[in-house]
N, C-alpha and C positions, 0 to 999 in steps of 0.2 A: 244764595238770591237774591232779595231784594236789597239793596243796598244800605238800610238803614232799619235795625234794630228785628229783626225778625231771621232769615236765618239767612246762611253768608257762604261762600265759599273761601277758597286760601283768599283772592283776593279782600274782601272784607275784614277777614283776621287780620291782613296785613293792617287796613288803616285803623283799628282799633277797634272797631264796632262789635257792641253784642250782639249775638249773633243763636237764633237754633238752630245745627242742622236739617235740612231734609230727610224724610223717608219714601214721601211723596208727594209728586209735586207734576204738574201738569203745560203744557206751552198751550199759550191763549187761543180760543174758539172764538170763531169770527163767521158771522151770514150778516147776508146785504137784507134789511127790508125792503119788498118790494114795493115797485109804483107801479099801478095798473093806470091802463090808457083804455076807455072807452072807443073803438070805429066800429061805427055802422051793427053788424053781424058777431063779430069779431072783439075777445079782448088782451090785447099785446098788454104784456108785463117785460116792467127793465128792471135793470139794479139800482136801489135807492140806498139812503147812509150806511153806512156799515156800521153794528150794531158787534162788542165784543162782549161776550160773554163772562159771567166771575166764572175764576179756578180756585180751584183747593187744595190745601196742602196740610197735607200731617206732619208731623215735626216733632223731632224727640226731643221731648223737656225735660232736657238735664240741668244739674244743677248749676246758677249763675247767683253773685250776690244781689241781681234785681231780676226779676223775669223782664226779658225783650218783651214780649205779646203786651204783658199787662202794663210795662211802661210806654208802651206806643198807644195803647188804647186811652190810660190818663195825659195825652198832650191834648185830649178832647173833652173827655168826661173823668173825675175824680172820683167813685163811689164812697168813697171815704170823707168828704169833708163834701160831695155834695155838691161839685159843680159839673157846668157844662159850658164848653163854649164855641160858633162855630169854625168850621174846620177852612184851614184856609193853607194854600200850596207852599211846604216847605215845613211845615208842623205835622202836622196830621197827614197830608196827604205827601204822600216821595212818590218817589221812580225806583222801582225795585227791578231785580238780577236774575235772570234762570240762567247760566252758564252749563253747558253739557261740555264735559273732557270727554277726552279719546282714551286708551289705555296705557300711557304715560302721562296722565296727567296736563296736557296739553289742552288750552280752550280751542273747542270747534262750532260750538255755536253759543252766541249770545242775545237771550230776549231781551230787551227793557219793555216795562210795563210802566206808562207817566200817568202823572196822578193818580197814584194805584191807595187803597185804604181798605182798612177791614170792613167785611160787610158784616161778616158773621163771624163772634170764637167760642170754639168746643172747649172747653177747655179739661172733658173726656173725667168718665169713672174711673171711680178707682176701687181696684179689689184687691185685696187683704187676700186671699185664698191664692191671686197668683203671683207667681217671679219675674213677671214681665215690667218693661220698658213702661214708663210711662209718658204719653205724645198730649201734644195740643192741633189742636186741627184749625188750620183758618180758612178763611174767605174771602179771598180776596176780589174788589173790583177796579177798575182801574177804567179809564180816556181810552186808550189805545196802547196798542202795542206792535213793534218793532223787531227783526231782526238786525242787530248791531254788526257791522265792518269791520271786519278782520284783514291787514295789509301781512300779506305773505311772505316770510323773511327770508 
């Protein structure tokens, strides 16, 4: 999914980026804000600015040398030493990808989320009476999203 440090597809694994595989994700959700125009005894409504909604991902929290989600957080906020800095594009704010594959592993759709950052992270509860997989839930906030074009060969 994202190009940097959260979840990965085959392409990000080939680039050697640390990643967590997704259990669940979602495509972007878009609404348009309304512009209301008063006209005599009627109200007219027109589409206004686009409003991209946050997306929540559920990731399998598998063993890595470093935790990719926590490493992403530390690019802006390091709770161990108590430092915080303002986010800037390229560091904490990243471009992320969500790729859908067909039955033979060929990409059929790739969403690009520009200026994405983790709005909230839930490292989930641990239950020692269960044998389930540890999960990590990340809600991404982003500026805009679009589908990347593929050329048919």
